[in-house]
C-alpha positions in Angstrom: -69.7 181.1 50.5 -66.1 180.2 51.4 -64.0 179.7 48.9 -59.9 178.8 48.7 -57.6 181.1 47.1 -57.6 179.0 43.7 -61.7 178.8 43.4 -61.6 183.0 44.3 -59.4 183.3 41.1 -61.5 181.0 39.1 -64.3 183.1 40.6 -63.8 186.3 40.1 -62.5 186.0 36.8 -65.7 183.8 35.4 -68.2 184.5 37.5 -67.6 188.4 37.9 -65.4 190.2 35.4 -66.7 187.9 32.2 -70.3 187.8 33.5 -70.1 191.6 33.8 -69.4 192.2 30.3 -71.3 189.6 29.0 -74.6 190.7 30.6 -73.5 194.7 30.2 -73.0 195.6 34.0 -70.7 197.9 34.1 -70.3 198.5 38.0 -69.8 194.1 38.2 -66.6 194.8 35.9 -65.2 198.0 37.7 -65.6 196.4 41.2 -63.3 193.9 40.2 -60.5 196.3 39.5 -58.3 198.5 42.1 -58.5 202.1 41.5 -55.3 202.1 39.9 -55.2 199.4 37.5 -54.8 199.0 34.3 -55.4 196.7 31.1 -52.8 195.8 28.8 -53.7 194.5 25.1 -50.6 193.6 24.1 -51.5 192.2 20.5 -51.9 195.7 19.6 -49.8 197.7 22.6 -53.2 199.3 23.7 -53.2 200.3 27.4 -56.4 201.5 29.2 -54.9 203.5 32.6 -56.9 203.8 35.7 -60.5 202.0 37.0 -61.9 205.5 36.6 -60.6 207.0 33.4 -59.1 204.4 31.1 -60.5 201.1 31.7 -64.2 202.8 32.3 -64.3 204.6 28.9 -62.4 200.9 27.5 -65.7 198.9 28.6 -68.8 202.3 28.1 -67.5 201.5 24.3 -67.2 198.2 24.2 -70.6 197.5 25.7 -72.0 200.5 23.7 -70.4 199.4 20.0 -71.3 196.0 20.7 -74.8 193.7 20.6 -74.2 190.5 22.1 -71.2 189.6 23.6 -70.4 186.3 25.1 -67.1 184.5 26.2 -66.7 180.7 27.7 -64.9 177.6 27.1 -62.4 178.6 29.5 -59.6 177.0 30.4 -57.6 178.4 33.5 -53.8 178.5 35.1 -54.3 179.5 38.7 -51.1 180.7 40.4 -52.1 181.3 44.3 -48.7 181.8 45.7 -48.4 185.1 43.0 -52.2 185.9 42.9 -52.6 185.8 39.3 -54.5 183.7 37.1 -54.0 183.3 32.9 -57.3 182.0 31.5 -57.6 181.3 27.7 -61.3 181.4 25.9 -63.0 182.1 23.3 -65.3 184.9 22.5 -68.5 185.6 20.9 -69.4 189.7 20.0 -71.7 190.9 17.4 -70.7 194.6 16.7 -73.5 196.5 15.8 -74.3 196.0 12.2 -71.8 193.9 11.4 -71.8 190.1 11.2 -70.6 187.9 15.0 -66.8 188.0 15.2 -64.9 184.9 16.7 -61.8 184.9 19.1 -59.8 182.9 20.9 -58.0 185.0 23.2 -55.6 184.8 26.8 -55.4 187.1 29.4 -53.3 186.6 32.2 -54.6 188.6 35.6 -52.7 190.3 38.3 -54.2 190.9 42.0 -53.3 192.6 44.7 -55.4 191.1 47.6 -58.8 190.4 46.0 -59.1 192.6 42.8 -57.4 192.9 39.6 -53.9 195.5 39.7 -52.5 194.5 36.2 -54.8 192.7 32.9 -52.9 191.5 30.1 -55.0 190.6 26.9 -53.8 188.4 23.9 -56.9 188.6 20.9 -56.7 186.6 18.1 -58.2 189.4 15.7 -58.3 193.2 14.8 -58.3 195.1 19.4 -62.1 195.1 20.2 -60.8 197.2 23.2 -59.3 200.2 21.7 
């Protein structure tokens, strides 16, 4: 399948990254990142460095601490010139033993080539990415 750059940016965010998170497919999620990338949850100033260390540990914890995870209602603004995409979306998440939580979040993804180099997360509630 051949994509233009705009379509690629939408695809990596929705069909690979968030699909992998929602289906708890850790390898699929990590495959979206460069080895030396980072995720910075800006709202609480929490940073996870390195795909195989900080980012992996964060996602292992997120996937094991929660039952259902869902991301949807996406609104994207893709900037093909700077190889970046801003995505606003809804989150429904069911922490183990607790009631479902709902968030309205925004992520800013900066890519180097075809993978994420930097991801900035803005959450409407408590940081679930600690």
